[in-house]
C-alpha positions, 0 to 999 in steps of 0.5 A: 186727093187720089180717087179711084176710077173704078169699083174694086170687085169683091174678088179683086178685094179679097185677093188684096186681103189675102195676106192679112191674116195672122199666123203662128210663129214657126217652131223647131224641136231642140234636138238634144232636149226635145223642147219646142222653141221658136226657130232661130232662137234659145230653147228655154233650157239655154240650148241652141242647135244642139249646144249649150249657149246660156246657163239656165237661170236656176243653175246660175242663181245656185252657183253664184251664192 
């Protein structure tokens, strides 16, 4: 079993844990609608990089009837 040779100081322990905090996901603003969405994901209205990629579910439901 591995056993440390020297005690890790509080400073080094803090440096070791410096990247363990949680961050919020990065967001982007859709240029056509102004909606905020996660980067590299489709906006809620179905746009990606200014182009409509997916029809919204409300529009799809009415056209299929």
